[in-house]
C-alpha positions in Angstrom: 114.1 -100.9 -25.9 115.6 -104.4 -26.0 116.5 -106.4 -22.8 119.8 -108.1 -22.6 118.9 -110.7 -20.0 121.3 -113.0 -18.2 119.8 -116.4 -18.6 120.1 -119.4 -16.3 117.0 -121.3 -17.4 117.7 -124.9 -18.5 116.2 -124.9 -22.0 118.5 -121.9 -23.0 121.6 -123.4 -21.4 121.0 -126.7 -23.2 120.5 -124.9 -26.5 123.7 -122.9 -26.0 125.7 -126.0 -25.2 124.3 -127.9 -28.1 125.1 -125.1 -30.5 128.6 -124.8 -29.0 129.2 -128.5 -29.9 128.1 -127.8 -33.5 130.5 -124.9 -33.6 133.3 -127.2 -32.5 132.4 -129.6 -35.2 133.0 -127.0 -37.9 136.1 -125.5 -36.2 134.6 -122.2 -35.1 135.2 -123.2 -31.5 138.2 -125.3 -30.4 138.1 -128.1 -27.9 139.9 -125.7 -25.5 137.1 -123.1 -25.6 135.0 -123.3 -22.5 131.8 -121.3 -22.3 131.4 -119.2 -19.2 127.7 -120.1 -18.5 127.3 -117.4 -15.8 127.7 -114.8 -18.6 125.1 -116.4 -20.9 122.6 -113.8 -22.1 119.8 -113.5 -24.5 118.2 -110.5 -26.3 114.5 -110.2 -25.6 112.0 -107.7 -26.9 110.9 -105.0 -24.5 107.7 -105.6 -22.5 108.2 -109.3 -21.8 107.4 -110.1 -18.2 110.3 -111.6 -16.3 108.1 -114.6 -15.2 107.1 -115.2 -18.9 110.8 -115.4 -19.8 111.1 -118.5 -17.5 108.6 -120.4 -19.6 109.6 -119.3 -23.1 111.6 -121.9 -25.1 114.6 -120.9 -27.2 112.8 -122.3 -30.3 109.7 -120.1 -30.0 109.5 -117.6 -32.9 109.8 -114.0 -31.9 106.4 -113.4 -33.5 104.8 -115.7 -30.9 106.7 -114.2 -28.0 105.5 -110.8 -29.0 102.0 -112.1 -29.6 101.8 -110.5 -33.0 98.9 -111.2 -35.3 99.6 -113.4 -38.2 99.1 -111.6 -41.5 98.6 -112.8 -45.0 101.3 -112.2 -47.6 104.9 -111.2 -47.1 106.0 -109.2 -44.2 109.5 -108.1 -43.2 111.1 -110.5 -40.7 111.3 -108.9 -37.3 114.5 -109.6 -35.4 116.7 -108.2 -32.7 120.0 -108.2 -34.6 120.4 -104.3 -34.7 120.2 -104.2 -31.0 122.5 -107.2 -30.5 125.0 -105.6 -32.9 125.1 -102.4 -30.9 125.8 -104.4 -27.8 128.5 -106.4 -29.4 130.2 -103.2 -30.7 130.0 -101.4 -27.4 131.3 -104.3 -25.4 134.0 -105.7 -27.7 135.2 -103.1 -30.3 137.9 -101.9 -27.9 139.2 -105.4 -27.1 142.5 -106.1 -28.8 141.9 -106.7 -32.4 138.4 -108.0 -32.1 136.7 -109.5 -35.1 133.3 -111.0 -35.7 133.1 -114.3 -37.5 129.8 -116.0 -38.5 129.3 -119.3 -40.3 128.1 -118.6 -43.8 125.0 -120.7 -43.4 124.0 -122.3 -46.7 126.9 -120.8 -48.7 129.8 -123.0 -49.8 133.3 -121.8 -50.7 132.6 -121.8 -54.5 129.3 -119.8 -54.2 129.3 -116.5 -56.2 127.6 -114.6 -53.4 130.9 -114.8 -51.4 132.7 -112.7 -54.0 130.8 -109.6 -52.8 131.0 -110.4 -49.0 134.1 -110.3 -46.8 134.9 -113.8 -45.7 137.6 -116.3 -44.9 137.8 -120.1 -45.7 138.7 -122.2 -42.7 138.7 -126.0 -42.9 137.0 -125.7 -46.2 134.1 -123.7 -44.8 133.4 -120.0 -45.5 132.9 -117.6 -42.5 131.8 -114.0 -42.9 134.1 -111.7 -40.9 134.5 -108.1 -40.0 136.9 -106.3 -37.7 134.8 -104.5 -35.1 136.9 -101.4 -34.9 136.3 -100.8 -38.6 132.6 -101.3 -38.5 129.3 -99.9 -37.4 126.3 -101.7 -35.9 124.5 -101.8 -39.3 127.3 -103.9 -40.8 127.6 -106.2 -37.8 123.8 -106.8 -37.9 124.1 -107.5 -41.6 126.8 -110.1 -41.0 124.6 -111.7 -38.3 121.7 -111.9 -40.8 123.9 -113.2 -43.6 125.0 -116.0 -41.3 121.5 -116.9 -40.3 120.1 -120.1 -42.0 118.8 -123.2 -40.2 121.1 -121.9 -37.3 123.5 -119.0 -36.6 126.9 -119.8 -35.2 129.5 -117.0 -34.6 132.3 -115.8 -32.4 134.0 -112.6 -31.6 137.7 -113.4 -31.6 140.7 -111.3 -30.5 143.0 -111.5 -33.6 146.0 -109.9 -31.9 147.9 -113.2 -32.1 147.0 -113.5 -35.8 145.7 -117.1 -35.8 142.0 -117.6 -36.7 139.8 -118.8 -33.8 142.8 -119.1 -31.4 141.5 -116.6 -28.9 137.7 -116.6 -29.0 136.1 -114.2 -26.5 132.4 -114.4 -27.2 130.2 -117.3 -28.6 127.0 -116.3 -30.5 124.2 -118.6 -31.6 120.6 -118.3 -32.7 117.5 -118.3 -30.6 113.8 -117.6 -31.2 113.8 -119.3 -34.6 116.7 -117.2 -35.7 115.2 -113.9 -34.7 117.7 -113.1 -31.9 120.9 -114.3 -30.4 122.1 -116.1 -27.3 125.7 -115.2 -26.2 128.3 -116.5 -23.8 131.8 -115.3 -23.0 134.5 -117.8 -23.6 137.4 -118.9 -21.4 140.1 -120.5 -23.6 141.9 -123.1 -21.7 145.7 -123.1 -22.4 
């Protein structure tokens, strides 16, 4: 079981606000998008003591948080994206015409990999996207993983009005060295 934990601790709020500024720089968030910090939440692995959460930094790798032994050779990366994707679908799939958008990380608009992945080009940058009502949690988790690089920036937007990133409702960014997400609802100022 994964904990969806409302977060008020300073290192997480600073990380969230820093990533939101980066998202504004690439056009994912507009200057009118205001994060609702009281809704900020992070996905933690089960079994983490509530007091320990207060001293964990957003940059700590999930392996260290879970105190896993280091092993030699390749091991599958452990992340919390499946659980986060389930939460996103449950909470937002019934909201208007909700769609997930994630920065494409290292990909550029001319990259061949984009030919096989649903995406849009906005301000010259590719963003992976998927309508939530036409998806399952595996696909949403896959898009979150595709977007993960040195950071993960994403939004859930209500596309009822048709304009891209006009009505963002949830901001998503990386935490725990890209192994989980930190989210905040968005109030778009008119």
